[in-house]
PALUM-442868 format. One record per residue (C-alpha): residue number from 1; chain; x, y, z. Coordinates in Angstrom, 2 decimals. Layout:
<nodes>
NODE:NUM:A:X:Y:Z
...
</nodes>
This chain:
<nodes>
NODE:1:A:157.00:103.03:73.82
NODE:2:A:157.98:99.89:75.80
NODE:3:A:154.17:98.49:76.15
NODE:4:A:152.63:101.98:76.95
NODE:5:A:151.75:103.00:73.11
NODE:6:A:147.73:103.90:74.41
NODE:7:A:148.88:106.68:77.28
NODE:8:A:151.70:107.65:75.34
NODE:9:A:149.99:108.46:71.67
NODE:10:A:149.46:112.27:71.25
NODE:11:A:145.76:113.76:71.27
NODE:12:A:143.90:116.50:69.91
NODE:13:A:140.81:118.54:71.94
NODE:14:A:140.03:121.92:70.28
NODE:15:A:143.19:123.52:69.03
NODE:16:A:145.37:122.01:71.01
NODE:17:A:147.47:118.44:70.26
NODE:18:A:149.50:117.27:73.21
NODE:19:A:152.41:114.78:72.81
NODE:20:A:150.89:112.14:74.95
NODE:21:A:147.87:111.65:77.51
NODE:22:A:149.21:112.55:80.93
NODE:23:A:147.80:115.63:82.71
NODE:24:A:149.17:117.32:86.08
NODE:25:A:146.21:117.67:87.88
NODE:26:A:146.18:121.24:89.50
NODE:27:A:147.38:121.06:93.26
NODE:28:A:148.07:124.18:95.70
NODE:29:A:151.40:125.65:95.59
NODE:30:A:152.05:127.97:97.89
NODE:31:A:155.09:129.36:96.12
NODE:32:A:153.59:132.64:94.57
NODE:33:A:154.61:136.08:96.22
NODE:34:A:151.66:137.51:99.03
NODE:35:A:150.23:139.65:96.56
NODE:36:A:150.04:137.07:94.08
NODE:37:A:152.97:136.97:91.67
NODE:38:A:155.33:134.31:89.82
NODE:39:A:158.72:133.56:91.85
NODE:40:A:161.73:131.75:90.78
NODE:41:A:160.36:128.80:92.70
NODE:42:A:157.65:128.57:91.12
NODE:43:A:159.32:128.71:87.59
NODE:44:A:161.64:125.97:89.17
NODE:45:A:158.94:123.98:90.18
NODE:46:A:156.56:123.66:87.46
NODE:47:A:159.93:123.33:84.79
NODE:48:A:161.04:119.89:86.97
NODE:49:A:157.40:118.87:86.27
NODE:50:A:157.17:119.66:82.55
NODE:51:A:160.62:118.16:82.37
NODE:52:A:159.54:114.57:83.56
NODE:53:A:157.29:114.08:80.63
NODE:54:A:153.47:114.91:80.89
NODE:55:A:151.53:116.50:78.26
NODE:56:A:149.77:118.98:80.17
NODE:57:A:151.21:120.94:83.17
NODE:58:A:148.18:122.38:85.52
NODE:59:A:148.88:125.31:87.64
NODE:60:A:146.60:124.76:90.92
NODE:61:A:143.67:127.09:91.79
NODE:62:A:144.39:130.55:90.46
NODE:63:A:141.71:133.20:91.99
NODE:64:A:140.31:135.69:89.33
NODE:65:A:140.76:138.60:91.61
NODE:66:A:142.58:138.65:95.03
NODE:67:A:139.73:141.53:96.26
NODE:68:A:137.06:139.19:96.07
NODE:69:A:138.09:135.87:94.96
NODE:70:A:140.87:134.60:97.04
NODE:71:A:140.66:131.59:98.38
NODE:72:A:144.34:130.27:99.22
NODE:73:A:147.68:132.52:100.41
NODE:74:A:150.60:132.63:97.81
NODE:75:A:148.28:131.58:94.68
NODE:76:A:148.48:133.67:91.63
NODE:77:A:146.40:136.82:91.55
NODE:78:A:144.63:136.79:87.71
NODE:79:A:142.66:139.86:88.69
NODE:80:A:146.03:141.80:88.01
NODE:81:A:148.16:142.20:84.47
NODE:82:A:150.78:142.82:86.02
NODE:83:A:150.94:138.74:86.82
NODE:84:A:150.80:138.26:82.82
NODE:85:A:154.81:139.00:82.92
NODE:86:A:155.55:136.06:85.21
NODE:87:A:153.18:133.94:83.58
NODE:88:A:154.83:134.46:80.72
NODE:89:A:158.15:133.26:82.20
NODE:90:A:156.26:130.18:83.51
NODE:91:A:154.86:129.33:79.54
NODE:92:A:158.31:129.55:78.64
NODE:93:A:159.86:127.12:81.07
NODE:94:A:157.09:124.64:80.42
NODE:95:A:157.22:124.75:76.91
NODE:96:A:160.28:123.94:76.23
NODE:97:A:159.87:120.77:77.02
NODE:98:A:157.13:120.11:74.68
NODE:99:A:154.19:120.41:77.29
NODE:100:A:151.21:122.37:77.33
NODE:101:A:150.96:124.95:80.42
NODE:102:A:147.27:125.23:81.61
NODE:103:A:145.89:127.05:84.79
NODE:104:A:143.02:126.32:86.87
NODE:105:A:140.58:129.43:87.18
NODE:106:A:139.00:129.66:90.36
NODE:107:A:136.67:131.35:92.54
NODE:108:A:135.70:129.89:95.92
NODE:109:A:132.41:131.89:96.41
NODE:110:A:131.03:131.46:99.79
NODE:111:A:134.75:129.75:100.99
NODE:112:A:136.63:132.80:100.05
NODE:113:A:139.71:133.24:102.44
NODE:114:A:139.48:136.30:104.60
NODE:115:A:142.13:138.99:104.18
NODE:116:A:142.57:140.01:107.61
NODE:117:A:139.41:142.21:107.95
NODE:118:A:135.60:141.69:107.78
NODE:119:A:134.92:139.83:104.47
NODE:120:A:132.33:140.16:101.98
NODE:121:A:131.91:136.26:100.61
NODE:122:A:129.91:136.21:97.32
NODE:123:A:127.39:133.58:97.33
NODE:124:A:124.53:132.56:95.08
NODE:125:A:122.11:132.45:98.12
NODE:126:A:119.36:134.83:97.27
NODE:127:A:116.99:134.93:100.55
NODE:128:A:116.69:137.91:102.64
NODE:129:A:116.82:136.18:105.60
NODE:130:A:120.69:134.66:104.61
NODE:131:A:121.88:138.11:103.83
NODE:132:A:122.88:138.50:107.48
NODE:133:A:124.17:134.94:107.61
NODE:134:A:128.20:135.21:109.09
NODE:135:A:130.51:132.47:110.06
NODE:136:A:133.76:132.58:112.10
NODE:137:A:136.57:130.92:110.05
NODE:138:A:139.32:131.43:111.99
NODE:139:A:139.56:134.51:113.84
NODE:140:A:137.79:136.72:111.12
NODE:141:A:134.61:136.91:110.50
NODE:142:A:132.68:136.16:106.58
NODE:143:A:129.45:137.79:106.14
NODE:144:A:128.19:136.05:103.49
NODE:145:A:125.63:137.90:100.87
NODE:146:A:123.34:136.81:97.96
NODE:147:A:124.84:138.20:94.56
NODE:148:A:122.88:140.77:92.72
NODE:149:A:123.10:141.13:89.03
NODE:150:A:125.79:143.67:89.02
NODE:151:A:128.10:141.35:91.23
NODE:152:A:127.03:138.51:89.00
NODE:153:A:128.08:140.47:85.89
NODE:154:A:131.22:141.47:87.78
NODE:155:A:132.20:137.90:88.32
NODE:156:A:131.51:137.01:84.94
NODE:157:A:133.62:139.50:83.47
NODE:158:A:136.35:138.82:85.92
NODE:159:A:136.47:135.01:84.76
NODE:160:A:136.60:136.24:81.31
NODE:161:A:139.84:138.43:82.26
NODE:162:A:141.44:136.01:83.71
NODE:163:A:141.39:133.86:80.97
NODE:164:A:142.31:136.50:78.84
NODE:165:A:145.45:137.41:80.85
NODE:166:A:146.52:133.85:80.28
NODE:167:A:146.20:133.97:76.83
NODE:168:A:148.34:137.00:76.79
NODE:169:A:150.81:135.32:78.49
NODE:170:A:151.11:132.28:75.81
NODE:171:A:148.93:129.65:77.21
NODE:172:A:147.18:127.69:74.91
NODE:173:A:144.58:125.98:77.48
NODE:174:A:143.17:126.62:80.68
NODE:175:A:140.85:124.77:83.12
NODE:176:A:137.58:126.41:84.19
NODE:177:A:137.16:125.11:88.41
NODE:178:A:133.72:124.17:87.73
NODE:179:A:133.97:121.55:90.88
NODE:180:A:134.44:120.67:94.63
NODE:181:A:131.83:123.34:95.79
NODE:182:A:133.32:126.63:94.89
NODE:183:A:131.48:129.31:93.01
NODE:184:A:130.22:128.02:89.77
NODE:185:A:128.73:124.97:91.26
NODE:186:A:127.56:126.64:94.30
NODE:187:A:124.86:127.88:91.59
NODE:188:A:124.74:124.60:89.67
NODE:189:A:123.92:122.84:92.72
NODE:190:A:120.04:122.76:94.51
NODE:191:A:122.27:121.77:97.65
NODE:192:A:123.82:125.26:97.87
NODE:193:A:121.71:127.12:95.52
NODE:194:A:118.21:128.38:96.95
NODE:195:A:117.56:131.47:94.35
NODE:196:A:113.93:131.86:93.58
NODE:197:A:115.06:133.87:90.74
NODE:198:A:116.81:133.26:87.10
NODE:199:A:119.61:131.84:88.57
NODE:200:A:117.51:129.20:90.66
NODE:201:A:115.40:126.46:90.83
NODE:202:A:115.62:124.42:87.75
NODE:203:A:118.58:123.01:86.48
NODE:204:A:118.19:125.04:83.36
NODE:205:A:117.96:128.06:85.49
NODE:206:A:121.05:126.90:87.81
NODE:207:A:123.16:126.26:85.02
NODE:208:A:122.76:130.30:83.91
NODE:209:A:125.94:131.17:85.72
NODE:210:A:128.12:128.14:84.21
NODE:211:A:127.01:129.37:80.93
NODE:212:A:127.54:132.71:81.55
NODE:213:A:131.03:132.45:82.59
NODE:214:A:131.61:129.91:79.30
NODE:215:A:130.14:132.19:76.88
NODE:216:A:132.35:135.05:78.06
NODE:217:A:135.57:133.74:78.11
NODE:218:A:135.08:132.10:74.70
NODE:219:A:134.03:135.62:73.41
NODE:220:A:137.09:136.86:75.16
NODE:221:A:139.68:134.57:74.14
NODE:222:A:138.45:133.05:70.79
NODE:223:A:138.45:129.60:69.13
NODE:224:A:142.26:129.52:69.61
NODE:225:A:142.19:128.90:73.44
NODE:226:A:141.38:125.11:74.61
NODE:227:A:139.08:125.24:77.88
NODE:228:A:138.87:122.15:79.65
NODE:229:A:136.06:122.24:82.32
NODE:230:A:136.35:120.34:86.31
NODE:231:A:132.87:118.80:87.00
NODE:232:A:132.13:116.86:90.20
NODE:233:A:130.28:114.11:88.98
NODE:234:A:128.36:113.99:92.25
NODE:235:A:128.78:115.94:94.85
NODE:236:A:127.89:112.81:97.51
NODE:237:A:126.51:114.96:100.13
NODE:238:A:122.40:114.96:100.61
NODE:239:A:120.49:117.48:97.94
NODE:240:A:123.42:117.78:96.03
NODE:241:A:124.18:117.15:92.00
NODE:242:A:124.09:113.53:91.32
NODE:243:A:125.65:111.97:88.00
NODE:244:A:122.39:112.10:86.05
NODE:245:A:121.92:115.51:86.92
NODE:246:A:125.39:116.37:86.16
NODE:247:A:125.46:114.92:82.54
NODE:248:A:122.03:116.78:81.69
NODE:249:A:124.40:119.73:82.44
NODE:250:A:127.40:118.99:80.73
NODE:251:A:125.30:118.63:77.89
NODE:252:A:123.85:122.39:77.95
NODE:253:A:127.88:123.58:77.80
NODE:254:A:129.54:120.61:75.26
NODE:255:A:129.68:123.01:72.75
NODE:256:A:131.67:125.73:75.02
NODE:257:A:134.37:123.31:76.13
NODE:258:A:136.83:120.77:74.89
NODE:259:A:137.78:118.73:77.48
NODE:260:A:135.69:117.66:80.62
NODE:261:A:137.68:116.95:83.65
NODE:262:A:135.57:114.68:85.94
NODE:263:A:136.20:114.65:89.67
NODE:264:A:133.94:114.28:92.67
NODE:265:A:132.95:115.94:96.21
NODE:266:A:132.44:119.10:97.68
NODE:267:A:135.34:120.81:99.55
NODE:268:A:132.51:121.99:102.05
NODE:269:A:131.79:118.58:103.72
NODE:270:A:134.60:117.10:105.05
NODE:271:A:133.49:113.44:104.64
NODE:272:A:133.64:113.76:100.69
NODE:273:A:136.94:114.99:100.50
NODE:274:A:138.37:112.18:101.02
NODE:275:A:136.53:110.69:97.78
NODE:276:A:137.91:113.89:96.05
NODE:277:A:141.55:113.22:97.30
NODE:278:A:141.87:109.70:98.19
NODE:279:A:143.83:108.53:101.37
NODE:280:A:146.30:105.51:101.63
NODE:281:A:143.30:102.79:102.40
NODE:282:A:141.09:103.58:99.44
NODE:283:A:141.53:101.61:95.98
NODE:284:A:143.81:103.16:93.40
NODE:285:A:141.75:104.65:90.07
NODE:286:A:139.06:105.51:92.62
NODE:287:A:137.28:107.82:90.40
NODE:288:A:137.30:106.33:86.85
NODE:289:A:134.05:104.84:86.46
NODE:290:A:132.63:108.33:86.68
NODE:291:A:134.89:109.24:83.73
NODE:292:A:133.65:105.91:81.83
NODE:293:A:130.10:106.93:82.33
NODE:294:A:130.49:110.37:81.18
NODE:295:A:132.62:109.13:77.98
NODE:296:A:129.79:106.25:76.85
NODE:297:A:127.13:109.32:77.30
NODE:298:A:128.98:112.46:76.33
NODE:299:A:130.33:113.70:72.92
NODE:300:A:133.29:115.26:74.69
NODE:301:A:136.43:114.06:75.40
NODE:302:A:137.16:113.09:79.02
NODE:303:A:139.78:113.73:81.31
NODE:304:A:139.89:111.35:84.76
NODE:305:A:141.99:111.77:87.82
NODE:306:A:141.63:109.89:91.45
NODE:307:A:144.64:107.89:92.76
NODE:308:A:145.87:106.91:89.36
NODE:309:A:149.10:105.64:90.73
NODE:310:A:151.55:104.46:87.80
NODE:311:A:151.62:104.35:83.93
NODE:312:A:149.95:101.06:83.48
NODE:313:A:147.01:102.11:85.32
NODE:314:A:147.06:104.78:83.04
NODE:315:A:147.80:102.91:79.87
NODE:316:A:144.70:100.76:80.28
NODE:317:A:142.54:103.33:81.18
NODE:318:A:143.36:104.57:77.79
NODE:319:A:143.76:101.36:75.96
NODE:320:A:139.83:100.41:77.46
NODE:321:A:138.39:103.78:76.07
NODE:322:A:137.75:105.02:80.09
NODE:323:A:138.86:108.29:79.27
NODE:324:A:140.78:110.37:76.91
NODE:325:A:143.76:112.09:79.45
NODE:326:A:144.78:110.75:82.59
NODE:327:A:145.30:113.48:85.49
NODE:328:A:147.61:113.18:87.97
NODE:329:A:148.53:114.85:90.62
NODE:330:A:150.51:112.87:93.84
NODE:331:A:151.82:110.36:91.47
NODE:332:A:153.95:113.14:89.49
NODE:333:A:154.84:115.08:92.58
NODE:334:A:156.48:111.69:94.22
NODE:335:A:158.23:111.60:91.21
NODE:336:A:157.91:113.80:88.07
NODE:337:A:159.79:111.78:85.79
NODE:338:A:157.23:108.66:85.59
NODE:339:A:156.43:109.55:82.36
NODE:340:A:159.78:109.62:80.71
NODE:341:A:160.48:106.43:83.17
NODE:342:A:157.76:104.86:81.19
NODE:343:A:159.28:105.76:77.73
NODE:344:A:162.67:104.50:78.43
NODE:345:A:161.22:101.36:79.80
NODE:346:A:162.82:102.21:83.31
NODE:347:A:159.07:102.25:85.09
NODE:348:A:159.87:100.22:87.93
NODE:349:A:162.34:103.14:88.65
NODE:350:A:159.67:105.50:89.29
NODE:351:A:159.64:106.51:92.72
NODE:352:A:155.77:105.59:94.55
NODE:353:A:153.30:108.01:96.25
NODE:354:A:152.43:107.23:99.17
NODE:355:A:149.23:108.98:99.31
NODE:356:A:149.74:110.47:102.59
NODE:357:A:148.32:113.98:102.15
NODE:358:A:151.75:115.51:103.48
NODE:359:A:151.39:117.76:100.62
NODE:360:A:147.69:118.73:100.85
NODE:361:A:148.59:119.18:104.77
NODE:362:A:151.37:121.62:103.98
NODE:363:A:149.16:123.88:101.47
NODE:364:A:146.02:123.54:103.46
NODE:365:A:148.05:125.27:106.05
NODE:366:A:149.75:127.96:103.84
NODE:367:A:153.21:126.22:103.40
NODE:368:A:155.05:125.84:100.35
NODE:369:A:154.32:122.68:98.83
NODE:370:A:156.35:119.51:99.78
NODE:371:A:156.74:115.74:99.64
NODE:372:A:156.99:113.04:101.97
NODE:373:A:159.03:110.84:99.55
NODE:374:A:160.53:113.34:97.06
NODE:375:A:162.97:115.72:99.31
NODE:376:A:163.29:117.97:96.01
NODE:377:A:159.58:118.93:95.36
NODE:378:A:158.88:123.01:96.23
NODE:379:A:162.99:123.20:96.46
NODE:380:A:163.78:122.77:92.80
NODE:381:A:165.76:126.16:92.70
NODE:382:A:168.60:124.79:94.78
NODE:383:A:168.09:120.74:93.88
NODE:384:A:166.69:120.23:90.81
NODE:385:A:169.67:118.71:89.80
NODE:386:A:171.60:117.51:92.25
NODE:387:A:175.35:118.71:92.38
NODE:388:A:178.64:116.47:92.20
NODE:389:A:180.81:116.57:94.77
NODE:390:A:183.38:118.97:95.00
NODE:391:A:185.15:116.09:96.89
NODE:392:A:184.66:112.66:96.49
NODE:393:A:184.25:110.96:100.55
NODE:394:A:184.22:107.76:102.32
NODE:395:A:180.68:107.85:103.79
NODE:396:A:179.59:105.20:106.47
NODE:397:A:176.49:104.90:107.02
NODE:398:A:174.59:102.95:110.41
NODE:399:A:171.22:102.13:109.81
NODE:400:A:169.04:100.48:106.57
NODE:401:A:166.35:102.49:107.40
NODE:402:A:164.36:105.38:105.16
NODE:403:A:166.95:107.90:106.44
NODE:404:A:170.07:105.28:105.92
NODE:405:A:168.62:104.51:102.55
NODE:406:A:167.68:107.92:101.26
NODE:407:A:170.89:109.47:102.45
NODE:408:A:172.74:106.44:100.76
NODE:409:A:170.88:107.21:97.80
NODE:410:A:171.73:110.91:97.75
NODE:411:A:175.65:110.39:98.78
NODE:412:A:175.67:107.86:95.81
NODE:413:A:174.51:110.34:93.11
NODE:414:A:176.54:112.94:93.91
NODE:415:A:179.80:110.79:93.58
NODE:416:A:180.54:109.64:97.09
NODE:417:A:181.50:106.25:98.13
NODE:418:A:179.21:104.86:100.37
NODE:419:A:179.04:101.54:103.21
NODE:420:A:176.04:101.13:104.76
NODE:421:A:175.69:98.85:108.11
NODE:422:A:172.16:96.93:108.89
NODE:423:A:172.06:94.64:111.74
NODE:424:A:169.34:92.57:110.33
NODE:425:A:169.36:90.63:107.57
NODE:426:A:167.20:92.93:105.39
NODE:427:A:166.81:96.80:104.85
NODE:428:A:163.68:98.67:106.02
NODE:429:A:164.33:99.01:109.46
NODE:430:A:161.11:100.51:111.56
NODE:431:A:159.49:101.17:107.62
NODE:432:A:158.75:97.47:107.39
NODE:433:A:156.45:97.80:110.48
NODE:434:A:155.03:100.68:109.14
NODE:435:A:154.19:98.69:105.63
NODE:436:A:152.79:95.52:107.82
NODE:437:A:149.50:96.38:107.69
NODE:438:A:147.15:95.24:104.92
NODE:439:A:145.91:98.47:104.34
NODE:440:A:149.46:99.95:103.71
NODE:441:A:149.56:98.91:100.36
NODE:442:A:151.07:101.94:99.24
NODE:443:A:154.08:102.08:101.84
NODE:444:A:155.09:98.33:101.04
NODE:445:A:155.48:99.55:97.33
NODE:446:A:157.75:102.23:98.56
NODE:447:A:159.53:100.16:100.95
NODE:448:A:160.45:98.04:97.90
NODE:449:A:161.28:100.66:95.69
NODE:450:A:163.53:102.34:98.08
NODE:451:A:165.33:98.59:98.99
NODE:452:A:165.60:98.17:95.15
NODE:453:A:167.09:101.50:94.42
NODE:454:A:169.31:101.46:97.39
NODE:455:A:170.63:97.86:96.53
NODE:456:A:171.52:99.00:92.58
NODE:457:A:172.86:101.94:93.40
NODE:458:A:176.42:102.62:92.27
NODE:459:A:179.14:103.25:94.96
NODE:460:A:177.27:101.41:97.77
NODE:461:A:178.10:98.87:99.86
NODE:462:A:175.35:96.93:101.90
NODE:463:A:176.56:95.41:104.93
NODE:464:A:173.43:93.34:106.03
NODE:465:A:173.23:91.02:109.22
NODE:466:A:176.09:93.48:110.36
NODE:467:A:175.80:95.37:113.75
NODE:468:A:178.17:98.60:113.54
NODE:469:A:180.30:98.48:116.51
NODE:470:A:182.81:101.56:117.44
NODE:471:A:185.53:99.05:116.40
NODE:472:A:184.52:98.17:113.09
NODE:473:A:182.95:101.94:112.26
NODE:474:A:186.43:102.96:113.07
NODE:475:A:188.37:100.41:110.89
NODE:476:A:186.72:102.41:107.99
NODE:477:A:188.38:105.04:108.28
NODE:478:A:185.06:107.06:106.60
NODE:479:A:185.40:110.91:106.13
NODE:480:A:181.84:111.51:107.10
NODE:481:A:179.57:109.07:109.03
NODE:482:A:175.83:109.04:109.27
NODE:483:A:174.32:107.61:112.05
NODE:484:A:170.65:106.59:111.35
NODE:485:A:169.95:103.13:114.15
NODE:486:A:166.31:104.13:114.76
NODE:487:A:164.36:104.15:117.77
NODE:488:A:162.97:101.47:119.90
NODE:489:A:159.37:100.64:121.17
NODE:490:A:158.06:102.24:124.53
NODE:491:A:156.96:99.93:126.72
NODE:492:A:155.01:101.47:130.01
NODE:493:A:156.04:100.45:133.52
NODE:494:A:153.01:98.95:134.67
NODE:495:A:151.69:96.10:136.37
NODE:496:A:151.18:92.88:134.19
NODE:497:A:152.71:94.59:131.12
NODE:498:A:154.90:91.09:130.73
NODE:499:A:151.40:88.72:130.50
NODE:500:A:151.16:87.04:127.45
NODE:501:A:148.15:88.84:126.63
NODE:502:A:150.00:91.84:125.60
NODE:503:A:151.70:92.31:122.17
NODE:504:A:153.57:95.02:120.69
NODE:505:A:152.04:96.77:117.90
NODE:506:A:154.90:96.59:115.27
NODE:507:A:154.48:92.31:115.96
NODE:508:A:151.15:92.76:114.95
NODE:509:A:151.69:94.67:111.71
NODE:510:A:154.67:92.18:111.12
NODE:511:A:152.29:89.24:111.58
NODE:512:A:154.67:87.61:114.60
NODE:513:A:151.78:88.38:117.20
NODE:514:A:148.27:86.81:117.33
NODE:515:A:145.45:88.50:118.93
NODE:516:A:142.07:87.56:119.83
NODE:517:A:138.50:88.73:118.68
NODE:518:A:138.32:91.63:121.80
NODE:519:A:141.32:94.06:121.62
NODE:520:A:142.37:96.92:123.40
NODE:521:A:145.08:99.51:121.82
NODE:522:A:147.08:101.55:124.07
NODE:523:A:148.20:104.49:122.29
NODE:524:A:145.91:106.17:119.56
NODE:525:A:148.16:107.81:117.34
NODE:526:A:148.69:107.30:113.86
NODE:527:A:149.96:103.75:114.10
NODE:528:A:147.40:102.35:117.28
NODE:529:A:144.29:104.25:114.76
NODE:530:A:145.54:102.27:111.39
NODE:531:A:146.06:99.13:113.67
NODE:532:A:142.80:99.46:114.72
NODE:533:A:141.44:99.99:111.11
NODE:534:A:143.20:96.69:110.09
NODE:535:A:141.61:94.47:113.06
NODE:536:A:138.56:96.21:112.99
NODE:537:A:138.84:95.29:108.71
NODE:538:A:139.55:91.73:110.13
NODE:539:A:136.41:91.06:112.20
NODE:540:A:137.74:92.16:115.40
NODE:541:A:136.15:94.35:117.99
NODE:542:A:138.68:97.18:119.06
NODE:543:A:138.79:99.33:121.67
NODE:544:A:141.70:102.32:121.40
NODE:545:A:142.66:104.26:124.68
NODE:546:A:144.69:107.15:124.50
NODE:547:A:145.66:109.86:127.36
NODE:548:A:144.91:113.14:124.85
NODE:549:A:141.54:114.30:123.98
NODE:550:A:140.12:113.05:120.42
NODE:551:A:140.54:116.56:118.65
NODE:552:A:144.15:116.52:119.06
NODE:553:A:144.77:112.75:118.09
NODE:554:A:142.63:113.38:115.03
NODE:555:A:144.19:116.31:113.93
NODE:556:A:147.49:114.25:113.08
NODE:557:A:145.60:111.43:111.54
NODE:558:A:145.99:110.68:108.18
NODE:559:A:143.32:112.11:106.06
NODE:560:A:140.33:109.74:106.04
NODE:561:A:141.28:107.27:109.01
NODE:562:A:138.37:109.01:111.80
NODE:563:A:135.56:108.51:108.98
NODE:564:A:137.28:104.45:108.68
NODE:565:A:137.54:104.01:112.34
NODE:566:A:134.06:105.31:112.64
NODE:567:A:132.70:103.40:110.02
NODE:568:A:133.88:100.10:111.40
NODE:569:A:132.72:100.99:114.74
NODE:570:A:135.58:101.11:116.63
NODE:571:A:135.49:102.23:120.04
NODE:572:A:137.65:105.42:121.27
NODE:573:A:138.06:106.48:124.92
NODE:574:A:140.07:109.35:125.02
NODE:575:A:141.91:111.42:128.04
NODE:576:A:142.06:107.93:129.94
NODE:577:A:145.69:105.97:131.30
NODE:578:A:146.74:102.56:131.51
NODE:579:A:146.91:101.32:134.62
NODE:580:A:147.21:97.94:134.87
NODE:581:A:147.02:95.06:132.64
NODE:582:A:145.21:91.83:134.15
NODE:583:A:144.46:88.62:132.78
NODE:584:A:140.97:89.63:131.18
NODE:585:A:141.88:93.03:130.03
NODE:586:A:142.70:95.81:131.08
NODE:587:A:142.37:98.28:133.97
NODE:588:A:142.49:102.21:133.20
NODE:589:A:141.78:105.64:134.75
NODE:590:A:139.91:108.48:133.40
NODE:591:A:140.53:112.20:133.81
NODE:592:A:137.95:112.68:136.76
NODE:593:A:139.73:109.81:138.67
NODE:594:A:136.94:106.75:137.59
NODE:595:A:138.91:103.41:137.52
NODE:596:A:137.26:100.42:135.83
NODE:597:A:138.69:97.41:133.58
NODE:598:A:137.77:96.86:130.14
NODE:599:A:138.08:92.85:129.11
NODE:600:A:139.62:91.84:126.03
NODE:601:A:141.28:89.33:125.06
NODE:602:A:144.61:91.31:124.04
NODE:603:A:146.12:94.28:124.96
NODE:604:A:148.35:96.04:122.04
NODE:605:A:150.93:98.77:123.18
NODE:606:A:150.78:101.30:121.05
NODE:607:A:152.96:104.03:122.53
NODE:608:A:155.32:105.59:120.41
NODE:609:A:159.13:105.51:119.93
NODE:610:A:162.27:106.72:122.26
NODE:611:A:165.82:107.53:120.58
NODE:612:A:168.29:105.33:121.23
NODE:613:A:170.70:107.72:123.29
NODE:614:A:173.22:105.65:124.31
NODE:615:A:173.92:103.86:120.76
NODE:616:A:174.28:107.13:119.40
NODE:617:A:176.44:108.07:121.73
NODE:618:A:179.14:105.22:120.78
NODE:619:A:179.89:106.44:117.34
NODE:620:A:180.33:110.23:117.90
NODE:621:A:183.97:111.37:117.39
NODE:622:A:184.35:108.18:115.23
NODE:623:A:185.00:110.24:111.96
NODE:624:A:185.80:114.18:110.96
NODE:625:A:182.28:114.72:110.53
NODE:626:A:179.27:112.57:112.31
NODE:627:A:175.54:113.28:111.68
NODE:628:A:172.50:111.84:113.71
NODE:629:A:169.58:111.73:111.31
NODE:630:A:166.17:109.78:111.38
NODE:631:A:164.27:108.13:114.47
NODE:632:A:167.49:108.16:116.76
NODE:633:A:167.55:111.89:116.38
NODE:634:A:163.86:111.93:117.73
NODE:635:A:160.88:109.78:116.81
NODE:636:A:159.37:111.16:113.48
NODE:637:A:157.31:110.87:109.97
NODE:638:A:158.64:109.02:107.05
NODE:639:A:158.62:112.51:105.22
NODE:640:A:161.01:113.96:108.39
NODE:641:A:163.60:110.84:108.02
NODE:642:A:163.42:110.76:104.41
NODE:643:A:164.25:114.97:104.34
NODE:644:A:166.48:114.15:106.83
NODE:645:A:168.56:111.58:105.00
NODE:646:A:168.69:113.75:101.82
NODE:647:A:169.27:117.30:103.71
NODE:648:A:172.32:115.82:105.14
NODE:649:A:173.65:113.82:102.23
NODE:650:A:173.36:116.67:99.56
NODE:651:A:175.57:119.01:101.61
NODE:652:A:178.50:116.27:102.04
</nodes>
């Protein structure tokens, strides 16, 4: 087992025995039909994830009924018998790899998605004054009403029937979503449950709904289906469930479940989401300590989750008795082969996750799931197995950044011969800048992986320290040319920009520039914001200015960055323009034409990149087919660069 004997060992819970201790944690996919049925894309997606070796493949949030429990678009409708047919096909696709297929059965409660008309949102609230409470979600009105006994009984039956449909499709286990502030925990938590009847007040009363749901499911499916219950160990909001309360609740349901999946937070409070799905700035294995405590105090087997990044960490968790099952989502999405690589002694070949939230951001906006670093994810129907090129060609690639390296890897996999020109003495391009800050450890892991894979790829010749010219590219006589020369920093034409107290943000990231104690960053995009966070953590006093309004900027920031900047005291001035740099700081002007000086020791320019149009034009027409990708096409994210490289090379 190549050093992973603990996590790769089998385990039994309830009526189920799994081949190892790795579970794909549920994540929204947005691959179902609009009316909630399985698609070929969805089957290919989960089949490819199962092919990678995880023991349990858990389908993400699946509502018990689309009529009153829909939380997202393009998820499965477990309230319709017609879903069974597609679920059985999913089961076949996953079971062929000796993996168990599970599904997160879900009701969002007051967070129900509006279907295009005014919607009644079931909620555990009971006060008559709250009956007329309404909130505007997007452009659609939701009325939050208290659930009477008839509605409660109907929803309990809905959970049981949903589980039974899964059993009829051949599932051996399910996951009941009792976490993150959805309907079941809305009943359980004193934060959301203000009822005065037998479902409110004491913990015993607040637990009644969850117990009724579990009892109904068990009665419907019998003892042969395992139930994994997902819980928030702590809700992390004032008046919410705390660890001690949750442990007492679990003791009430231990005899009704087979596995306890321990998470944290509620989705109704934005500040807790970063503790549920951690950004890149947080430590790995972030919530394992909760699982460890639950395992010590409870009898039921425990699943842990939360930024568990690799198989070594997973093996350590099992070996140290902190949990029985390790759940991963993003690490498996970034590289579904993570388990098989560990089994075969190739753990270093596993593509690292950036924890950039590309997957979450897309599905939150109802787009099909995609991954920044895995260009196949969500497109398995076309690319799960890359087809060898019908005609093997010679491909010249100019630029060893992420787009160029991904193009080289994909082309090599398909059998092409590649020559890669990089003018610097090392690969990486602008990705080195993105990975330079201390807080960007995930990006450094990915950069090291990408370079390592490119260097050892078959049929790839790398020419470091060699600037491509029209002459040497023409001499290659390549069948195809991929131009990925990157972009250059935008330097504003303002007085004082050449002063010694002015530095470029890239030089700060690479440690080439020294900054003073008091710093101003001109440019509040992701790069400027992350640099501000790093400097603030290093003890600097930081001010960020930008011409855009704050909310526009925050919308494009990585998850958690805004809260961390606030926490570290970074001052942000929006709708402000840099006019001049002086010996004492920066002269700016705001939207009311008010000019003022901000005294600082160092001004850092973080105003983005511009395409290398003239350089690109030098190489047009030097091969039968010429492709322009990455930042030299337009400045873009790591996801766009990687996908550019893949999309071009997979078609040559």
